DOTOR-476196 format. One record per residue (C-alpha): residue in three letters; x, y, z. Coordinates in steps of 0.05 Angstrom, whole numbers. Layout:
! residues N
    r       X       Y       Z
  ALA       X       Y       Z
...
! end
This chain:
! residues 720
    r       X       Y       Z
  UNK    2426    1866    2165
  UNK    2454    1892    2227
  UNK    2499    1944    2185
  UNK    2443    1965    2144
  UNK    2404    1988    2196
  UNK    2457    2031    2224
  UNK    2476    2059    2159
  UNK    2397    2075    2145
  UNK    2401    2117    2212
  UNK    2460    2160    2196
  UNK    2433    2168    2124
  UNK    2362    2189    2156
  UNK    2408    2238    2202
  UNK    2449    2265    2142
  UNK    2510    2254    2186
  UNK    2561    2235    2137
  UNK    2623    2241    2183
  UNK    2592    2181    2220
  UNK    2567    2146    2163
  UNK    2639    2154    2134
  UNK    2665    2122    2199
  UNK    2615    2063    2197
  UNK    2634    2052    2125
  UNK    2708    2047    2139
  UNK    2689    1994    2191
  UNK    2646    1961    2142
  UNK    2704    1957    2089
  UNK    2747    1921    2135
  UNK    2705    1857    2142
  UNK    2728    1791    2117
  UNK    2661    1772    2087
  UNK    2606    1810    2051
  UNK    2528    1798    2047
  UNK    2508    1816    1973
  UNK    2439    1837    1990
  UNK    2458    1877    2044
  UNK    2513    1911    2006
  UNK    2464    1919    1945
  UNK    2412    1949    1986
  UNK    2459    1998    2022
  UNK    2479    2024    1956
  UNK    2406    2032    1935
  UNK    2393    2073    2002
  UNK    2453    2116    1985
  UNK    2432    2128    1914
  UNK    2359    2154    1940
  UNK    2392    2197    1998
  UNK    2423    2264    2002
  UNK    2495    2241    2014
  UNK    2498    2210    1940
  UNK    2546    2263    1922
  UNK    2594    2258    1984
  UNK    2596    2178    1972
  UNK    2611    2190    1902
  UNK    2680    2214    1916
  UNK    2694    2156    1958
  UNK    2665    2099    1916
  UNK    2735    2072    1898
  UNK    2741    2050    1973
  UNK    2686    1997    1960
  UNK    2730    1960    1910
  UNK    2763    1912    1963
  UNK    2693    1894    1987
  UNK    2673    1881    1917
  UNK    2732    1837    1904
  UNK    2706    1789    1955
  UNK    2644    1770    1912
  UNK    2658    1705    1880
  UNK    2595    1702    1840
  UNK    2601    1735    1773
  UNK    2530    1758    1767
  UNK    2529    1788    1834
  UNK    2598    1820    1822
  UNK    2571    1852    1761
  UNK    2507    1879    1795
  UNK    2549    1910    1853
  UNK    2598    1942    1806
  UNK    2544    1969    1761
  UNK    2512    2003    1822
  UNK    2582    2031    1843
  UNK    2591    2057    1773
  UNK    2525    2092    1778
  UNK    2543    2125    1841
  UNK    2617    2144    1824
  UNK    2640    2221    1809
  UNK    2713    2214    1810
  UNK    2721    2175    1740
  UNK    2786    2143    1765
  UNK    2826    2097    1724
  UNK    2820    2039    1768
  UNK    2743    2043    1764
  UNK    2743    2055    1689
  UNK    2792    1994    1679
  UNK    2749    1941    1720
  UNK    2681    1968    1692
  UNK    2710    1966    1614
  UNK    2738    1894    1631
  UNK    2674    1870    1660
  UNK    2637    1895    1599
  UNK    2688    1862    1552
  UNK    2675    1795    1591
  UNK    2604    1797    1593
  UNK    2589    1822    1516
  UNK    2649    1789    1487
  UNK    2608    1764    1429
  UNK    2570    1825    1416
  UNK    2582    1848    1338
  UNK    2561    1920    1363
  UNK    2610    1923    1424
  UNK    2649    1983    1395
  UNK    2587    2026    1373
  UNK    2554    2012    1443
  UNK    2609    2032    1486
  UNK    2612    2095    1451
  UNK    2537    2107    1461
  UNK    2541    2085    1535
  UNK    2596    2130    1547
  UNK    2655    2084    1567
  UNK    2697    2086    1506
  UNK    2739    2139    1543
  UNK    2749    2150    1616
  UNK    2730    2222    1616
  UNK    2655    2209    1645
  UNK    2635    2140    1650
  UNK    2580    2148    1706
  UNK    2523    2101    1694
  UNK    2563    2062    1639
  UNK    2548    1994    1654
  UNK    2473    2009    1665
  UNK    2474    2047    1597
  UNK    2506    1987    1560
  UNK    2457    1941    1593
  UNK    2397    1983    1566
  UNK    2424    1985    1493
  UNK    2438    1910    1493
  UNK    2367    1899    1514
  UNK    2336    1951    1463
  UNK    2301    1917    1404
  UNK    2230    1917    1377
  UNK    2182    1881    1422
  UNK    2224    1886    1479
  UNK    2198    1918    1549
  UNK    2223    1970    1590
  UNK    2199    2009    1652
  UNK    2197    2086    1658
  UNK    2219    2109    1727
  UNK    2187    2176    1718
  UNK    2112    2148    1720
  UNK    2100    2132    1649
  UNK    2098    2056    1669
  UNK    2116    1998    1628
  UNK    2133    2007    1553
  UNK    2141    1971    1490
  UNK    2192    1984    1444
  UNK    2166    1994    1375
  UNK    2225    2027    1336
  UNK    2299    2045    1348
  UNK    2351    2083    1310
  UNK    2428    2084    1329
  UNK    2440    2124    1275
  UNK    2388    2182    1302
  UNK    2403    2159    1371
  UNK    2331    2154    1382
  UNK    2278    2104    1413
  UNK    2202    2100    1400
  UNK    2159    2068    1457
  UNK    2087    2060    1477
  UNK    2076    2064    1552
  UNK    2014    2044    1593
  UNK    2005    2103    1631
  UNK    2012    2159    1574
  UNK    1969    2161    1509
  UNK    2007    2152    1442
  UNK    2077    2136    1418
  UNK    2134    2173    1450
  UNK    2203    2184    1421
  UNK    2261    2194    1470
  UNK    2335    2206    1453
  UNK    2385    2155    1481
  UNK    2411    2203    1528
  UNK    2341    2217    1558
  UNK    2328    2139    1550
  UNK    2393    2127    1602
  UNK    2366    2169    1652
  UNK    2291    2141    1661
  UNK    2289    2072    1631
  UNK    2302    2005    1665
  UNK    2302    1943    1618
  UNK    2251    1886    1637
  UNK    2263    1818    1613
  UNK    2206    1779    1571
  UNK    2191    1739    1634
  UNK    2186    1800    1683
  UNK    2121    1805    1715
  UNK    2105    1876    1690
  UNK    2135    1861    1616
  UNK    2079    1800    1621
  UNK    2023    1848    1649
  UNK    2034    1894    1592
  UNK    2049    1852    1539
  UNK    2001    1796    1546
  UNK    1952    1811    1603
  UNK    1900    1757    1580
  UNK    1952    1698    1584
  UNK    1972    1724    1653
  UNK    1901    1730    1679
  UNK    1891    1660    1659
  UNK    1953    1636    1693
  UNK    1935    1678    1756
  UNK    1870    1637    1757
  UNK    1902    1571    1746
  UNK    1963    1579    1789
  UNK    1953    1643    1833
  UNK    2017    1626    1877
  UNK    2065    1631    1820
  UNK    2037    1698    1794
  UNK    2041    1726    1868
  UNK    2113    1696    1872
  UNK    2132    1726    1807
  UNK    2103    1791    1833
  UNK    2138    1791    1899
  UNK    2208    1766    1865
  UNK    2209    1819    1812
  UNK    2177    1880    1848
  UNK    2202    1870    1921
  UNK    2155    1858    1981
  UNK    2088    1888    1977
  UNK    2027    1899    2025
  UNK    1961    1863    2006
  UNK    1932    1936    1987
  UNK    1994    1942    1942
  UNK    1980    1873    1909
  UNK    1911    1894    1896
  UNK    1939    1960    1860
  UNK    1981    1919    1815
  UNK    1936    1862    1803
  UNK    1868    1885    1808
  UNK    1835    1908    1736
  UNK    1901    1897    1704
  UNK    1905    1816    1712
  UNK    1845    1800    1752
  UNK    1776    1836    1740
  UNK    1753    1875    1800
  UNK    1690    1837    1800
  UNK    1730    1774    1812
  UNK    1782    1806    1856
  UNK    1752    1793    1924
  UNK    1738    1716    1914
  UNK    1806    1709    1879
  UNK    1844    1740    1935
  UNK    1807    1708    1989
  UNK    1829    1640    1961
  UNK    1901    1664    1940
  UNK    1914    1691    2010
  UNK    1892    1627    2047
  UNK    1943    1589    1996
  UNK    2000    1642    2008
  UNK    1992    1635    2085
  UNK    2008    1561    2075
  UNK    2061    1569    2027
  UNK    2132    1555    2054
  UNK    2172    1601    2012
  UNK    2128    1664    2027
  UNK    2126    1701    2092
  UNK    2059    1730    2105
  UNK    2046    1788    2147
  UNK    2009    1795    2213
  UNK    1975    1859    2200
  UNK    1949    1889    2136
  UNK    2000    1945    2138
  UNK    2059    1893    2134
  UNK    2089    1864    2072
  UNK    2090    1795    2041
  UNK    2159    1775    2028
  UNK    2191    1721    1988
  UNK    2241    1679    2026
  UNK    2307    1655    2003
  UNK    2297    1586    2031
  UNK    2235    1547    2049
  UNK    2216    1543    2121
  UNK    2176    1483    2144
  UNK    2111    1493    2176
  UNK    2139    1453    2233
  UNK    2194    1495    2245
  UNK    2148    1553    2243
  UNK    2104    1526    2293
  UNK    2163    1507    2343
  UNK    2189    1578    2339
  UNK    2123    1609    2346
  UNK    2099    1561    2408
  UNK    2165    1568    2444
  UNK    2159    1644    2445
  UNK    2089    1645    2478
  UNK    2088    1646    2552
  UNK    2018    1667    2569
  UNK    1964    1612    2571
  UNK    1915    1643    2525
  UNK    1975    1656    2475
  UNK    1996    1589    2478
  UNK    1927    1558    2464
  UNK    1910    1604    2406
  UNK    1977    1596    2374
  UNK    1975    1516    2382
  UNK    1896    1519    2356
  UNK    1914    1563    2296
  UNK    1971    1525    2269
  UNK    1939    1455    2277
  UNK    1874    1484    2241
  UNK    1918    1516    2184
  UNK    1974    1465    2182
  UNK    1944    1394    2203
  UNK    2005    1361    2183
  UNK    2044    1388    2245
  UNK    2010    1339    2288
  UNK    2032    1282    2245
  UNK    2101    1289    2272
  UNK    2106    1255    2337
  UNK    2158    1291    2366
  UNK    2119    1355    2362
  UNK    2056    1322    2386
  UNK    2094    1292    2449
  UNK    2124    1369    2458
  UNK    2053    1399    2457
  UNK    2024    1348    2506
  UNK    2080    1359    2553
  UNK    2068    1436    2546
  UNK    1995    1435    2556
  UNK    1998    1386    2616
  UNK    2050    1437    2648
  UNK    1996    1490    2635
  UNK    1945    1455    2666
  UNK    1988    1453    2731
  UNK    1989    1529    2732
  UNK    1937    1572    2765
  UNK    1883    1579    2705
  UNK    1820    1605    2701
  UNK    1759    1563    2688
  UNK    1757    1581    2614
  UNK    1834    1572    2605
  UNK    1827    1500    2641
  UNK    1772    1479    2595
  UNK    1805    1498    2536
  UNK    1871    1460    2553
  UNK    1824    1400    2565
  UNK    1794    1404    2502
  UNK    1858    1416    2464
  UNK    1887    1355    2503
  UNK    1831    1309    2489
  UNK    1808    1329    2422
  UNK    1868    1347    2385
  UNK    1926    1308    2419
  UNK    1888    1252    2440
  UNK    1909    1255    2517
  UNK    1854    1244    2570
  UNK    1864    1261    2644
  UNK    1858    1197    2683
  UNK    1792    1205    2725
  UNK    1782    1275    2699
  UNK    1764    1273    2629
  UNK    1720    1328    2596
  UNK    1654    1287    2610
  UNK    1668    1283    2682
  UNK    1694    1359    2682
  UNK    1628    1383    2647
  UNK    1587    1355    2708
  UNK    1618    1401    2757
  UNK    1587    1469    2776
  UNK    1617    1525    2737
  UNK    1592    1587    2714
  UNK    1592    1564    2639
  UNK    1559    1625    2618
  UNK    1626    1662    2635
  UNK    1667    1608    2614
  UNK    1637    1610    2543
  UNK    1643    1688    2538
  UNK    1714    1685    2558
  UNK    1733    1630    2505
  UNK    1755    1669    2443
  UNK    1764    1611    2396
  UNK    1699    1594    2363
  UNK    1710    1524    2353
  UNK    1728    1510    2426
  UNK    1666    1555    2448
  UNK    1625    1509    2404
  UNK    1657    1447    2429
  UNK    1641    1468    2503
  UNK    1566    1481    2480
  UNK    1567    1411    2451
  UNK    1591    1384    2517
  UNK    1541    1419    2557
  UNK    1484    1398    2515
  UNK    1511    1327    2516
  UNK    1523    1314    2584
  UNK    1483    1362    2629
  UNK    1407    1360    2646
  UNK    1401    1432    2663
  UNK    1427    1448    2590
  UNK    1366    1482    2572
  UNK    1370    1535    2628
  UNK    1443    1545    2613
  UNK    1431    1557    2538
  UNK    1374    1597    2552
  UNK    1412    1643    2603
  UNK    1468    1648    2552
  UNK    1421    1666    2496
  UNK    1389    1723    2539
  UNK    1459    1748    2564
  UNK    1501    1741    2504
  UNK    1517    1796    2452
  UNK    1557    1754    2398
  UNK    1514    1743    2338
  UNK    1542    1677    2321
  UNK    1532    1648    2392
  UNK    1463    1671    2394
  UNK    1444    1637    2326
  UNK    1473    1574    2352
  UNK    1437    1573    2413
  UNK    1373    1595    2383
  UNK    1377    1535    2338
  UNK    1386    1484    2395
  UNK    1332    1513    2439
  UNK    1285    1517    2381
  UNK    1300    1443    2355
  UNK    1299    1406    2428
  UNK    1246    1448    2466
  UNK    1206    1492    2420
  UNK    1148    1505    2471
  UNK    1196    1524    2527
  UNK    1236    1571    2480
  UNK    1170    1604    2452
  UNK    1149    1617    2527
  UNK    1216    1652    2541
  UNK    1210    1696    2477
  UNK    1139    1710    2492
  UNK    1162    1744    2565
  UNK    1213    1782    2518
  UNK    1162    1806    2469
  UNK    1115    1833    2528
  UNK    1174    1870    2556
  UNK    1223    1888    2500
  UNK    1254    1938    2544
  UNK    1281    1885    2594
  UNK    1333    1864    2537
  UNK    1330    1916    2476
  UNK    1392    1888    2439
  UNK    1365    1820    2436
  UNK    1294    1842    2412
  UNK    1323    1884    2355
  UNK    1365    1820    2338
  UNK    1313    1768    2338
  UNK    1274    1816    2300
  UNK    1323    1815    2244
  UNK    1329    1740    2252
  UNK    1252    1737    2235
  UNK    1265    1776    2176
  UNK    1308    1725    2146
  UNK    1297    1664    2096
  UNK    1282    1612    2144
  UNK    1235    1650    2194
  UNK    1177    1605    2186
  UNK    1217    1551    2230
  UNK    1227    1603    2284
  UNK    1176    1616    2342
  UNK    1134    1674    2319
  UNK    1161    1662    2246
  UNK    1089    1663    2224
  UNK    1057    1734    2190
  UNK    1018    1743    2253
  UNK    1080    1735    2295
  UNK    1124    1778    2259
  UNK    1067    1832    2264
  UNK    1073    1824    2338
  UNK    1146    1834    2343
  UNK    1137    1893    2292
  UNK    1092    1930    2340
  UNK    1139    1907    2400
  UNK    1196    1941    2357
  UNK    1161    2010    2356
  UNK    1143    2004    2429
  UNK    1213    1988    2441
  UNK    1233    2054    2399
  UNK    1188    2100    2438
  UNK    1218    2073    2504
  UNK    1294    2079    2485
  UNK    1297    2140    2436
  UNK    1317    2186    2489
  UNK    1364    2145    2531
  UNK    1433    2159    2519
  UNK    1458    2090    2528
  UNK    1415    2063    2473
  UNK    1434    2118    2422
  UNK    1464    2073    2369
  UNK    1406    2020    2380
  UNK    1361    2075    2366
  UNK    1393    2090    2299
  UNK    1395    2020    2279
  UNK    1322    2012    2294
  UNK    1309    2080    2255
  UNK    1355    2054    2196
  UNK    1312    1988    2196
  UNK    1248    2030    2185
  UNK    1272    2084    2136
  UNK    1328    2044    2095
  UNK    1314    2031    2024
  UNK    1255    2072    2018
  UNK    1220    2047    2072
  UNK    1222    1976    2044
  UNK    1209    1944    2115
  UNK    1144    1986    2127
  UNK    1122    1968    2059
  UNK    1133    1896    2070
  UNK    1096    1897    2136
  UNK    1038    1932    2115
  UNK    1026    1894    2053
  UNK     970    1838    2067
  UNK     959    1874    2138
  UNK     892    1884    2168
  UNK     861    1950    2179
  UNK     871    1950    2255
  UNK     942    1933    2247
  UNK     955    1990    2201
  UNK     916    2039    2257
  UNK     960    2010    2310
  UNK    1022    2018    2271
  UNK    1001    2091    2256
  UNK     985    2105    2332
  UNK    1058    2073    2354
  UNK    1096    2116    2299
  UNK    1058    2183    2319
  UNK    1086    2170    2392
  UNK    1159    2164    2369
  UNK    1190    2231    2365
  UNK    1251    2203    2322
  UNK    1202    2206    2263
  UNK    1199    2280    2234
  UNK    1127    2309    2213
  UNK    1148    2295    2140
  UNK    1167    2222    2153
  UNK    1101    2211    2193
  UNK    1066    2239    2128
  UNK    1103    2185    2090
  UNK    1081    2128    2138
  UNK    1012    2155    2134
  UNK    1013    2152    2062
  UNK    1043    2081    2057
  UNK     983    2057    2102
  UNK     939    2093    2061
  UNK     960    2057    1995
  UNK     941    1985    2029
  UNK     881    2016    2069
  UNK     850    2075    2028
  UNK     802    2086    2077
  UNK     854    2113    2124
  UNK     865    2174    2077
  UNK     797    2200    2089
  UNK     806    2191    2167
  UNK     866    2225    2164
  UNK     840    2280    2122
  UNK     785    2281    2173
  UNK     834    2285    2232
  UNK     887    2326    2210
  UNK     882    2393    2247
  UNK     875    2455    2205
  UNK     930    2495    2239
  UNK     982    2441    2223
  UNK     988    2469    2157
  UNK    1066    2483    2154
  UNK    1054    2533    2091
  UNK    1013    2581    2136
  UNK    1050    2627    2186
  UNK    1000    2646    2243
  UNK    1019    2713    2275
  UNK     981    2765    2319
  UNK     967    2832    2290
  UNK    1026    2862    2327
  UNK    1072    2811    2303
  UNK    1052    2823    2233
  UNK    1065    2895    2236
  UNK    1130    2883    2267
  UNK    1148    2843    2208
  UNK    1122    2895    2160
  UNK    1160    2950    2193
  UNK    1226    2905    2186
  UNK    1213    2893    2115
  UNK    1210    2968    2104
  UNK    1270    2985    2142
  UNK    1311    2933    2102
  UNK    1284    2963    2039
  UNK    1289    3034    2050
  UNK    1344    3045    2101
  UNK    1392    2989    2108
  UNK    1401    2968    2040
  UNK    1406    3034    2018
  UNK    1462    3049    2068
  UNK    1500    2990    2054
  UNK    1501    3011    1983
  UNK    1535    3074    2005
  UNK    1586    3036    2044
  UNK    1599    2992    1983
  UNK    1619    3057    1941
  UNK    1656    3084    2003
  UNK    1699    3022    2005
  UNK    1710    3014    1930
  UNK    1739    3085    1932
  UNK    1795    3058    1976
  UNK    1826    3023    1915
  UNK    1856    2951    1901
  UNK    1792    2907    1913
  UNK    1832    2843    1927
  UNK    1867    2868    1986
  UNK    1809    2914    2006
  UNK    1771    2882    2073
  UNK    1720    2936    2084
  UNK    1703    2925    2012
  UNK    1693    2850    2020
  UNK    1657    2859    2087
  UNK    1604    2902    2053
  UNK    1589    2859    2000
  UNK    1578    2804    2050
  UNK    1534    2849    2089
  UNK    1494    2864    2027
  UNK    1483    2790    2012
  UNK    1455    2778    2078
  UNK    1411    2838    2076
  UNK    1383    2815    2008
  UNK    1367    2747    2031
  UNK    1336    2768    2097
  UNK    1290    2820    2053
  UNK    1275    2760    2003
  UNK    1256    2709    2060
  UNK    1211    2761    2100
  UNK    1175    2782    2038
  UNK    1160    2711    2020
  UNK    1135    2696    2092
  UNK    1091    2752    2092
  UNK    1056    2732    2034
  UNK    1041    2665    2073
  UNK    1022    2702    2136
  UNK     955    2697    2167
  UNK     932    2739    2228
  UNK     899    2700    2284
  UNK     828    2720    2293
  UNK     774    2699    2343
  UNK     746    2653    2289
  UNK     810    2608    2284
  UNK     813    2598    2360
  UNK     768    2553    2405
  UNK     771    2532    2481
  UNK     745    2458    2459
  UNK     818    2433    2435
  UNK     890    2462    2433
  UNK     898    2507    2374
  UNK     940    2565    2357
  UNK     920    2621    2404
  UNK     909    2577    2458
  UNK     933    2586    2533
  UNK     943    2517    2561
  UNK     955    2497    2633
  UNK     988    2429    2638
  UNK    1018    2384    2695
  UNK    1068    2332    2687
  UNK    1071    2266    2719
  UNK    1113    2294    2781
  UNK    1060    2343    2792
  UNK    1095    2407    2768
  UNK    1048    2456    2731
  UNK    1071    2488    2666
  UNK    1034    2548    2631
  UNK    1042    2560    2557
  UNK    1011    2606    2507
  UNK    1013    2583    2437
  UNK    1025    2629    2379
  UNK    1063    2631    2313
  UNK    1135    2629    2303
  UNK    1143    2706    2297
  UNK    1109    2719    2364
  UNK    1148    2662    2400
  UNK    1183    2677    2467
  UNK    1201    2621    2508
  UNK    1228    2664    2565
  UNK    1154    2689    2571
  UNK    1130    2616    2562
  UNK    1101    2635    2489
  UNK    1111    2576    2443
  UNK    1117    2566    2369
  UNK    1058    2529    2335
  UNK    1118    2493    2303
  UNK    1150    2468    2367
  UNK    1150    2393    2381
  UNK    1114    2399    2446
  UNK    1058    2443    2418
  UNK    1052    2390    2356
  UNK    1047    2332    2409
  UNK     985    2370    2445
  UNK     955    2400    2378
  UNK     879    2381    2378
  UNK     876    2360    2452
  UNK     818    2374    2495
  UNK     816    2390    2570
  UNK     832    2332    2614
  UNK     872    2295    2554
  UNK     936    2262    2573
  UNK     993    2270    2524
  UNK    1060    2235    2523
  UNK    1118    2274    2501
  UNK    1192    2245    2499
  UNK    1172    2193    2554
  UNK    1138    2242    2601
  UNK    1056    2244    2610
  UNK    1027    2314    2612
  UNK     952    2327    2628
  UNK     916    2389    2602
  UNK     879    2418    2661
  UNK     858    2482    2635
  UNK     846    2516    2562
  UNK     835    2591    2543
  UNK     844    2631    2488
  UNK     886    2700    2475
  UNK     821    2730    2467
  UNK     795    2714    2535
! end
């Protein structure tokens, strides 16, 4: 396909002189690749040089004459006649003779050459394709519409009216086309063509696809050309295979495609499945692949993947001997410990070769960093084999496994290690997990992973798998959340824990509270109140869920709820209230009236579509009206702070609070409503996070906010 690539480059560049130079060279060849020639003509047909090439089509005749196969010869000449613009006598004679030879027994030959446009040589472009379409036409036959209407079935045909009636898959109703229009957009489809079968008898094709999936995919690739997995899904899913069955069907089929010797499977999802001309033995593919690899890891990976997918390759003694030699050469290189073990495992387990005096059993007894070796081994089967060797031949296997369990971040490896540790040494393993439960911050990721494992089906067999144990881990999860929620390195883990709690309408919380004791529910509410990630509304939801199981909590919460925490009331000073009233008066009597004048003045400038001043004035009116509405609504909920509303016994609205943090820094805040808040003057809004955390606290109380402890050292009011 060397010429095709060069031609395509010149076509993309629209450089016809260089294309012509390359074409002249191509026409002097002694042999012709029919597939390459056909693809070249298709590329020209869809390019911008089609008209220029149409003037020189006759120069392709010498190349065409070298094609010995009659079918290929007719196919190429049909493409040339589609492209030609000269209507030369030589091309006409060739085309006419080909038609006479192919359709010599056609009783309607004379009528059809008239309709196809080749009775006379004046203009016979596309005549061969036209005749083929006419010969194909008949009731119940299938065609493909190149304009997007899809596959269609011919329902009626009249050569007298020169009209055809077709039912298409992508457009509703029966469509009537003149023969001239049909020649431009219709492509004949044989009855056994994939698209014809999909449209004509989808139920039968579905049955065949389920019984013989490979045959259907091969038919698709043969009739429609190379396709990606996504394109294959678009063609088959819902049309042939129901969407609910697609995932399972494609998983099975793809595994079979990978092993088929006639299909070239892609290495990435963006590449295409291709149908090969000739079968390629697995052994040949394996030898080619393994010989291209030089890096030890690549050699190991390629050898493992092929022997796993195609075990038959190891039955060939020559291949087996070649592999042994290749791996022995690898073993002499400067390998890492992980690579060394993988080479030994492959030689012993897959190829049956043992190093004299240095078998795997001997090698595993030596001192290595097994944690690093297992971590560096990418192939799961070799990783598990390494663990089995450690478990079988090392006395300190428990410590190795335990260290791996607490350091690894691979879920599959953790599950295997957890199972082995729990089966063989459940008491020791429970003790190790107990230390994690007491200090979840030592390994947050593992703590969350094990908690999720406890939520699984077989949790009873695990340490802390009982209800009591699960409750402890649930409490530990909240302690962990409180400890990491403001640490940037744990941002994703914090989101994961939050999703665990809030997902499916707090399903986990409902499950944990169901059947729980009252002390557990109280502890749960206390711990969640310390987690700033939960908003006030979410805290209310959690309290409500706890109160459903333990109704006494609702009474306690009603008693404990601070009167100033009602979000519907807007607390304000008398000065703040008057300022807001003045703002409302100014909006209603001054700014909105002035804006109305601006709109009228802008309207007078004409053409409102291009009038930027008019549009700006309208936007300003919308903002002013929205502000007036919101402030009027807030004034209705406003309440002026009086002496009766404040106290020096606890932090309330109107309090003046002195705090000291854990570093000894003194902080001085006045707590008022949102209208009076001014952080620069240390006046905080009642709705701020810090105020919500200390609201209701008394002098000398210590409050934790965002991981920092604050002690209340002084309490006064704004009226003192």
